Structure formats: structure tokens, C-alpha cells
C-alpha positions in Angstrom: 0.0 0.0 0.0 2.8 2.4 0.8 4.4 1.7 -2.6 1.1 2.4 -4.4 0.8 5.6 -2.4 4.3 6.7 -3.4 3.5 6.0 -7.0 0.3 8.1 -6.9 2.1 11.0 -5.2 4.9 10.8 -7.8 2.3 10.9 -10.7 0.6 13.9 -9.1 3.9 15.7 -8.7 4.8 14.9 -12.3 1.5 16.2 -13.6 1.7 19.4 -11.5 5.3 19.9 -12.7 4.2 19.6 -16.4 1.3 22.0 -15.9 3.7 24.4 -14.2 6.1 24.2 -17.1 3.3 24.8 -19.6 2.0 27.7 -17.6 5.5 29.2 -17.3 5.5 29.9 -21.1 2.4 32.0 -21.8 1.5 32.8 -25.4 0.4 36.4 -25.7 -0.9 37.8 -29.0 -0.5 41.4 -30.1 -1.8 43.2 -33.1 0.8 45.2 -35.1 1.0 47.3 -38.2 3.8 47.0 -40.8 4.9 49.6 -43.3 6.8 48.6 -46.4 8.1 50.7 -49.3 6.8 49.2 -52.5 6.4 49.9 -56.2 3.1 50.2 -58.0 3.6 48.3 -61.2 1.4 48.7 -64.3 1.8 46.6 -67.5 1.4 48.4 -70.8 1.1 47.0 -74.3 3.1 49.0 -76.9 4.4 48.7 -80.4 7.6 47.2 -79.0 5.7 44.7 -76.8 5.0 44.6 -73.1 6.5 47.3 -70.9 6.1 48.2 -67.3 5.7 51.5 -65.4 6.8 51.7 -61.8 5.6 54.2 -59.2 6.8 54.5 -55.6 4.1 53.8 -53.0 3.7 52.6 -49.4 2.0 49.4 -48.4 0.6 49.3 -44.8 -0.3 45.8 -43.5 -2.7 46.4 -40.6 -3.9 44.0 -37.9 -1.0 41.5 -38.3 -0.6 39.3 -35.2 2.6 38.4 -33.4 2.8 35.8 -30.7 5.1 36.5 -27.7 6.1 34.5 -24.6 5.7 37.5 -22.3 3.9 40.7 -22.2 5.7 43.6 -23.8 4.9 47.2 -24.5 2.4 47.5 -27.4 3.8 48.8 -30.6 2.4 52.2 -31.7 -0.6 51.9 -34.1 -0.2 53.3 -37.5 -2.0 56.6 -38.0 -3.2 57.5 -41.5 -1.5 60.8 -42.5 -3.6 63.8 -43.6 -1.2 64.4 -46.5 1.2 62.1 -48.4 3.9 62.4 -51.0 3.4 58.9 -52.4 0.3 56.7 -52.7 -0.6 54.7 -49.7 -2.4 51.3 -49.7 -3.8 50.3 -46.3 -4.6 46.6 -46.2 -6.4 45.3 -43.1 -5.3 41.6 -42.8 -8.0 39.3 -41.6 -5.9 36.2 -41.1 -4.7 34.1 -38.2 -1.2 34.6 -36.7 1.5 34.3 -39.4 4.9 32.9 -38.6 6.8 35.5 -40.6 5.3 38.7 -39.1 8.3 39.3 -36.9 10.5 39.1 -40.0 8.4 41.8 -41.7 8.7 43.9 -38.5 12.5 43.5 -38.7 12.4 44.7 -42.3 10.6 47.8 -41.3 12.6 48.6 -38.2 16.0 48.0 -39.8 15.1 49.7 -43.1 16.1 46.5 -45.0 15.5 46.9 -48.7 13.5 44.0 -50.2 11.6 43.6 -53.5 7.9 44.6 -53.0 5.6 45.0 -55.9 1.9 46.0 -55.9 -0.2 45.3 -59.0 -3.9 45.5 -59.9 -5.4 42.1 -60.8 -9.0 42.7 -62.0 -12.2 44.4 -60.7 -11.5 45.5 -57.1 -8.5 43.2 -56.5 -4.8 43.9 -56.1 -1.9 41.6 -55.4 1.3 42.4 -53.4 4.5 40.4 -54.0 6.9 40.6 -51.1 10.2 38.8 -51.6 12.5 37.9 -48.6 15.7 35.9 -49.0 14.1 33.0 -47.1 10.4 33.3 -48.1 8.1 34.7 -50.8 4.8 36.2 -49.9 1.8 37.0 -52.1 -1.1 38.9 -50.6 -4.5 39.4 -52.3 -6.3 42.5 -51.2 -9.7 43.9 -52.2 -10.5 47.6 -52.5 -13.9 49.2 -51.9 -14.2 50.4 -55.5 -13.2 49.0 -58.9 -9.6 49.2 -60.1 -8.6 50.8 -63.4 -5.4 48.8 -64.3 -4.4 51.3 -67.0 -4.3 54.4 -64.8 -1.4 55.5 -62.6 -2.1 56.6 -59.1 -2.4 60.1 -57.8 0.5 60.9 -55.4 -2.1 61.9 -52.8 -4.0 58.6 -53.0 -4.8 56.7 -49.8 -6.7 53.5 -50.6 -8.1 51.2 -47.9 -8.2 47.5 -48.6 -9.0 44.2 -46.9 -6.8 41.1 -47.3 -8.2 37.6 -46.8 -5.9 35.5 -48.8 -2.1 35.0 -48.5 0.3 32.6 -50.2 3.8 31.9 -48.9 6.5 29.7 -50.4 10.0 28.7 -49.2 12.8 28.6 -50.0 12.5 31.0 -53.0 15.8 29.6 -54.3 18.0 26.8 -53.1 21.2 25.1 -54.1 21.6 21.3 -53.7 24.0 18.5 -54.6 23.3 15.3 -56.5 21.7 12.5 -54.5 20.5 14.9 -51.7 16.9 15.3 -50.6 15.2 18.7 -51.1 11.8 20.1 -49.9 9.8 22.8 -51.6 6.9 24.3 -49.5 3.8 26.3 -50.4 1.2 27.5 -47.9 -2.2 29.1 -48.5 -3.7 31.2 -45.7 -7.4 32.2 -45.5 -10.6 30.4 -46.4 -9.1 27.2 -47.9 -12.3 25.2 -48.2 -12.2 25.1 -52.0 -8.5 25.7 -52.6 -6.6 23.6 -55.2 -2.8 23.4 -55.3 -0.7 22.0 -58.1 3.0 21.8 -58.8 4.6 22.5 -62.2 8.2 22.3 -63.4 9.4 24.9 -66.0 12.7 23.9 -67.7 14.4 24.8 -71.0 11.3 26.6 -72.3 9.0 23.6 -71.5 6.5 23.2 -68.7 4.8 20.2 -67.2 2.5 19.3 -64.3 4.3 17.2 -61.7 2.6 13.9 -61.0 4.2 11.8 -58.2 2.7 8.6 -59.7 5.1 9.1 -62.7 8.2 9.5 -60.6 9.1 7.4 -57.6 11.6 10.0 -56.3 8.9 12.7 -56.0 6.2 12.9 -53.3 3.6 15.7 -52.6 2.1 16.0 -49.1 -1.0 18.1 -48.5 -2.2 19.2 -45.0 -5.3 21.2 -44.5 -6.2 23.1 -41.3 -9.0 25.5 -40.6 -7.2 28.6 -41.9 -4.3 27.1 -43.8 -3.4 24.5 -46.3 0.2 23.2 -46.7 1.6 21.6 -49.8 5.1 20.1 -49.6 7.0 18.7 -52.6 9.9 16.4 -51.8 12.6 15.0 -54.1 14.4 12.2 -52.2 17.3 11.5 -54.7 18.3 14.6 -56.6 19.8 14.5 -60.1 20.6 17.3 -62.5 17.3 16.5 -64.4 15.3 18.0 -61.5 17.0 21.4 -61.8 14.6 24.2 -62.9 11.8 26.6 -61.9 9.1 25.0 -59.7 5.7 26.7 -59.7 3.1 26.3 -56.9 -0.2 27.1 -58.8 -3.1 28.0 -56.5 -6.7 28.1 -57.5 -9.1 29.6 -55.0 -12.5 30.9 -56.2 -11.9 33.4 -59.0 -8.2 33.7 -58.2 -5.5 31.9 -60.1 -2.2 32.6 -58.3 1.3 31.2 -58.3 4.5 31.1 -56.4 7.9 30.5 -58.1 10.7 28.5 -56.5 14.2 28.0 -58.1 16.1 24.8 -57.6 19.7 24.8 -58.8 22.2 21.9 -58.7 25.9 22.4 -57.9 28.0 19.3 -57.7 31.8 19.7 -56.9 34.2 17.8 -59.1 36.1 14.7 -58.0 39.7 15.2 -59.0 42.4 12.5 -59.4 45.9 12.7 -60.9 48.0 9.9 -62.5 51.3 9.5 -64.3 51.8 7.5 -67.5 55.3 6.8 -69.0 54.4 5.3 -72.4 54.4 6.4 -75.2 55.3 9.8 -73.8 55.7 10.7 -70.1 52.6 12.6 -69.1 50.4 13.5 -66.1 46.7 13.3 -66.5 44.2 15.2 -64.3 40.7 13.6 -64.3 37.9 16.0 -63.3 34.7 13.9 -62.9 31.0 14.2 -62.0 30.8 18.0 -61.8 27.9 20.4 -62.5 27.4 22.9 -64.0 29.9 23.2 -66.9 31.9 26.1 -65.4 35.2 24.4 -64.7 38.8 25.5 -65.2 42.0 23.4 -65.0 45.4 24.8 -64.6 48.9 23.3 -64.0 51.7 24.2 -61.6 55.3 23.0 -61.6 57.0 23.1 -58.2 54.3 25.7 -57.2 54.8 28.0 -60.2 52.5 28.4 -63.2 53.6 26.5 -66.3 54.6 28.8 -69.2 56.4 26.7 -71.7 54.1 23.7 -72.0 50.5 23.6 -73.2 48.2 20.9 -71.8 45.7 19.0 -73.9 42.2 19.3 -72.5 39.2 17.2 -73.5 35.7 18.4 -74.2 33.0 18.0 -71.5 31.5 14.5 -71.5 28.0 14.0 -70.0 27.1 11.2 -67.6 23.7 9.5 -67.3 22.9 11.6 -64.2 23.6 14.9 -66.0 27.0 15.6 -64.5 30.1 16.0 -66.6 33.6 14.6 -66.9 36.8 16.2 -68.3 40.5 15.4 -68.4 43.6 17.5 -68.9 46.9 15.9 -70.1 50.3 17.5 -69.7 53.5 16.2 -71.2 56.3 16.1 -68.6 60.1 15.5 -68.5 61.5 12.8 -66.3 64.4 14.2 -64.1 67.8 12.7 -64.8 69.3 10.2 -62.3 70.5 12.1 -59.2 68.4 15.2 -60.0 65.6 16.6 -57.8 62.1 15.4 -58.2 59.4 17.5 -59.9 56.1 18.3 -58.2 53.1 18.8 -60.6 49.9 20.3 -59.3 46.5 20.2 -61.0 44.4 23.2 -60.0 40.6 22.8 -60.6 38.3 25.8 -60.1 34.5 25.2 -60.1 31.5 27.3 -59.1 30.6 24.7 -56.4 33.7 25.4 -54.4 34.8 28.7 -53.0 38.5 27.6 -53.1 40.2 25.7 -56.0 40.9 22.0 -55.6 44.6 21.2 -55.6 46.0 17.7 -56.3 49.8 17.0 -56.4 51.9 14.2 -58.0 55.7 13.7 -57.7 57.7 12.8 -60.8 61.0 11.3 -59.5 64.3 10.4 -61.3 64.3 6.8 -62.6 65.5 4.1 -60.2 68.4 1.9 -61.4 67.2 -1.0 -63.5 67.3 -4.6 -62.2 69.8 -5.5 -64.9 72.0 -2.6 -63.8 71.8 -3.8 -60.2 72.7 -7.4 -61.2 75.7 -6.2 -63.2 76.9 -4.0 -60.3 76.4 -6.9 -57.8 78.2 -9.4 -60.1 81.1 -6.9 -60.7 81.4 -6.5 -56.9 81.6 -10.2 -56.4 84.2 -10.6 -59.1 86.3 -7.8 -57.7 86.1 -9.3 -54.2 87.1 -12.7 -55.5 90.1 -11.2 -57.4 91.2 -9.3 -54.3 91.0 -12.5 -52.1 93.0 -14.5 -54.7 95.6 -11.8 -54.9 96.0 -11.8 -51.1 96.2 -15.6 -51.1 98.9 -15.6 -53.8 100.9 -12.9 -52.0 100.8 -14.9 -48.8 102.2 -18.0 -50.6 105.2 -16.1 -52.1 106.5 -14.9 -48.6 109.6 -17.2 -47.6 109.2 -19.4 -44.5 112.6 -18.3 -43.1 111.5 -14.7 -43.0 108.4 -15.8 -41.0 110.7 -17.8 -38.5 113.1 -14.9 -38.1 110.2 -12.6 -37.4 108.9 -15.0 -34.7 112.4 -15.3 -33.1 112.9 -11.6 -33.1 
């Protein structure tokens, strides 16, 4: 009974401790306003084709929510000015807390310059494109009156809007190596009851819808919540063929929107160096499985650039996974016996590596041949035998009397 009592007490203390820990990290929500310098972009059709006019403006995002662990002083609420030098669009955002609001606040407070474009869509709708290094944001906003997409704004314009739809994608651009796993993410915020999300790949002027059933290395996961739908595209074994522009296409009611994500491949070369002696002494630098094509191969002799010899370099040869191979062959001279060795260095520069790749090989003077060693050894034996025989013959020619006299004396 005592044991059972101790166990119950322990459970109660554990539960109380857990509750205390949860209560120790309160989640406090606070409404904030964010001001971003933007450009109002109009598309014009002229004799030379499409052109764009750009006009400076200010985008105000009202009613954004940040979540904090402790109470802090409220941020000052934005007050609409009575007069303005540039057009102002004030968008009241009717969305749940967004995870990147603090990042937008940092942009405003630090005066960070980021691309921000505001464009009329149709009827009363506008779209704002906000591009951060780590995330792209597209916000759809509705004005109280219809939009004339062909008319520039008055510098005194102050236009109120409401925003109920937001799309975010990350990362906007990423670099990856062959065989790695990559993830591309797209989120729709707002009333997502009838949202439809598709993924497309644009490459070399051609586009296609991505269907995971046609490629075992691609999977798409969809997660829907009350105010949000996530779509995540995963490539589990990357090859060069997956490089390109990925488009997250969103259909929601009358809206047809998209987010663009760039996937680039950079594979560092694998460099090896070898020496061949026939038919002509040469060193060969093999540069294998690199991507993209931007590669340079240089040679050093004892640490100094070569000036009197021109290497022979092959063309790029493509592998089945899209990477490339290349070799550079340099004719060399073998040092004479007894001379110092030569150090040849292959220097490979590629966009995937910040520093060049250096591989060395030592070209040494030739070792004495086996026949030469046998001749030297045989000659030594003959010379030794001759010397022993000469000593023996000399000993026999010495008179015995001389030896006795030497002993007596």
C-alpha cells in the first residue's frame, strides 16, 4: 500500500510539474501594423511589346498578429496621415497569426531593402508580392471600388483594402548537390475550403505538371487546417534532371495565383591525378562528375605556373545523371638520375567550391634498373674474388725463413 501511495504521489507531482512548465511559457498575441516601401507596377502594351511602369508607394499591413512568450509594451498603431507624398495602400489583414510577421517587422525597423511590388489584378482586387531571402509572400487584397489597371495613381491617394488570402513559399531559391533530398513548400492562408494546389516544373522553355505517380523519387504531401493548407514537394534522390523553376499554382474561387521557387544543382568535381610513361611521359588530371559546366583546369610545376608547355584538354563528357567529366593531359620530362624530383599540381576551379581544388603528384628520377643492379652486384663479387685471390697468392710467395726470423725476433 505504501508503494502504491508513493507512485500516486509521484504521478501527481509529475503532472503538476508539467502543468507548471506549460504555464511558465504564456502565449500572448499582439496586433501590429507593418509599413513597407513598394512599387506600384502597371503593365502596358506598346508597339515594342509589353512594358512596365513603376511608381513608388507605401504598403501598410494592418492587424497582423505576433505571438510572444511574455507581455511587452504595445507597438504604436499606424495613423493615416492627412497628406502624403506617395500613394498609400492600407490593407487590413483578416488572417490568423502568421509565422513571418516578426520578420516583416524587422524589415521595417532595420530599413532593409526587399523587393515589394503591388499590382492591380482585376475588378477590385490587387496583389502584393513581397520577396524575402528565405520566403516569398503574395497577398491578395480587395478595394472598396473597382480598379482601373491602366491608370497611374495620384500621389495623394490613400486607398483602404481588406486582405483575406495570402500565399507563402519557401525557400525561394536553393542550391543542392546530386543524391541529396530537397523540400519545396507552399502555404495558402485564409478560407481554404475550396483551394486547389498543383505543382509544375518549367525547364528549358517547356513546362509540365508534376505527377508523383510518374516519378518514384517525388512525393507531394497536402495538409489542410481551418485557416491554412500546406503543400510540400519532396525529391528524395536529386539528379541534374530535377533542376529548374518550380511553380506552386493555387486556384481559389476566381483567383489563379502562383509562387515561383528556383532549384539549382551544384556538384563539386572529383579530381584525381595519374602518371603515364608510355608512349610519352605525361600526367593526367581527371575531373569527374561536376555540374554545371563552369570548370577551369590549370597546372603548376613546383608551385609556379607553367609557361612553356600547353596541356591537352578534352571536351565535356556528360554522364547519365547529368553531371560532366573532363581530363587535362600534360607532357612532362623525367628528371635525370640524381636530380631533384618535380612536383606537378593540378588546380581545378568550379562554381561549387569557394576555393580551388589542388592535387599533387611527384615525378621522381628513374630508379636503377634490375639488370644494372645485377651487373653491379656481379662486378662487386668478381672484384672481391680477385682481391681475395691476390691476397692468397701474395701470402704464398713470402719465404718461410722470414716468418721464422720474425717469430724469433
